[in-house]
C-alpha positions in Angstrom: -5.7 -0.4 -10.4 -7.8 -3.1 -8.6 -10.3 -3.2 -11.4 -7.5 -3.8 -13.9 -6.8 -7.1 -12.3 -10.4 -8.2 -11.8 -10.2 -10.7 -14.6 -7.0 -12.2 -13.2 -8.5 -12.6 -9.8 -11.8 -13.9 -11.2 -9.9 -16.7 -12.9 -8.7 -18.0 -9.5 -12.1 -17.6 -7.9 -14.6 -20.1 -9.4 -17.7 -18.4 -7.7 -17.0 -15.1 -9.5 -18.8 -14.7 -12.8 -17.6 -11.4 -14.3 -15.8 -8.3 -13.3 -18.7 -6.3 -14.7 -20.9 -7.5 -11.9 -19.0 -5.2 -9.5 -18.1 -8.1 -7.2 -14.6 -6.7 -6.4 -14.6 -4.8 -3.2 -11.6 -3.6 -1.2 -12.0 -6.3 1.4 -12.3 -9.1 -1.2 -9.2 -7.7 -3.0 -7.3 -7.8 0.3 -8.5 -11.3 1.0 -7.2 -12.3 -2.4 -3.8 -10.7 -1.8 -3.4 -12.4 1.6 -4.6 -15.8 0.4 -2.8 -15.9 -2.9 0.3 -14.0 -1.9 0.1 -12.7 -5.5 3.5 -11.3 -6.5 2.5 -8.7 -9.0 4.7 -5.6 -9.6 1.9 -3.3 -8.6 1.5 -4.7 -5.0 4.7 -6.6 -4.3 6.6 -5.1 -1.4 9.2 -2.6 -2.5 11.9 -4.5 -0.5 11.4 -7.4 -2.9 11.7 -5.2 -6.1 14.4 -2.6 -5.3 16.4 -4.7 -2.8 17.5 -1.9 -0.5 19.5 -4.4 1.6 21.5 -5.7 -1.3 22.1 -2.5 -3.3 23.9 0.5 -1.8 21.6 3.3 -2.8 22.9 6.9 -2.4 19.4 8.1 -1.5 15.9 6.7 -1.3 13.2 9.2 -1.8 9.5 8.8 -1.1 6.4 10.2 -2.8 5.3 11.6 0.5 8.4 13.8 0.7 9.0 14.3 -3.0 9.5 18.1 -2.8 12.0 17.8 0.0 13.8 14.9 -1.6 14.2 16.8 -4.9 15.5 19.8 -3.0 18.0 17.7 -1.2 19.2 15.9 -4.4 19.4 19.3 -6.3 21.7 20.7 -3.6 23.9 17.6 -3.6 24.3 17.8 -7.4 24.4 21.6 -7.7 21.4 21.5 -10.0 18.2 23.5 -10.1 15.4 20.9 -10.4 11.7 21.8 -10.3 8.9 19.5 -9.4 5.6 19.8 -11.1 4.0 17.1 -9.0 0.4 17.3 -8.0 0.2 15.7 -4.6 -2.9 13.8 -5.3 -1.4 10.7 -3.7 -1.6 11.7 -0.1 -0.8 9.3 2.7 -2.0 9.0 6.2 -5.5 9.0 7.6 -7.5 10.6 4.9 -11.2 10.0 5.2 -11.4 8.0 2.0 -8.5 5.7 3.1 -10.2 5.2 6.5 -13.4 4.3 4.7 -11.7 1.5 2.8 -9.9 0.2 5.9 -13.2 0.2 7.9 -14.3 -2.7 5.6 -11.5 -4.9 6.8 -11.1 -7.0 9.9 -8.2 -6.6 12.3 -6.8 -9.9 11.0 -6.8 -8.5 7.4 -5.1 -5.3 8.4 -2.5 -7.2 10.4 -2.0 -9.6 7.5 -1.3 -6.6 5.2 1.1 -5.2 7.8 2.9 -8.5 8.0 3.1 -8.7 4.2 4.6 -5.2 4.0 6.4 -5.2 7.4 9.9 -4.9 5.8 8.7 -1.8 3.8 7.3 -0.3 7.0 10.6 -0.7 8.8 13.0 0.2 6.1 11.1 3.2 4.8 10.1 4.3 8.4 6.4 4.2 8.0 4.5 4.3 11.3 2.5 1.3 12.5 -1.1 1.7 11.2 -2.9 2.1 14.5 -5.5 4.4 12.9 -6.6 1.6 10.5 -6.9 -0.9 13.3 -9.1 1.5 15.1 -11.6 1.6 12.3 -11.5 -2.1 11.5 -14.7 -4.2 11.6 -13.8 -5.9 14.9 -11.9 -3.0 16.4 -14.0 -3.1 19.6 -12.5 -6.4 20.4 -9.1 -4.7 20.6 -10.4 -2.7 23.6 -11.7 -5.7 25.5 
């Protein structure tokens, strides 16, 4: 998804020549998000798109709990629903995710947390301590 928006980001960054030069790294993408506060439907906080405080939803499911959510909704509606979802989108501290976050500074991680803090709170996601622990300047947190 990040590569899809490389041209868009490149237009705002005069020192970037072309997306084909592989300039877009995760830390540069995060810097762009934090500096531009880009409001794109792919990375805008959910609390700004689905307005959970303004709309009285009967149920809010999450990808992480998809099977349980479908089971619950099936029971409420007296339906038999089957999920054929491959759980490729895992959450938590996967090795790959930690590798990406290890390229960020503590300030960048906290900036992302601040940007999505309402999502963390409303959807009950834990504070990302494991990402802070692998950040570039994480040793400063221990001082």
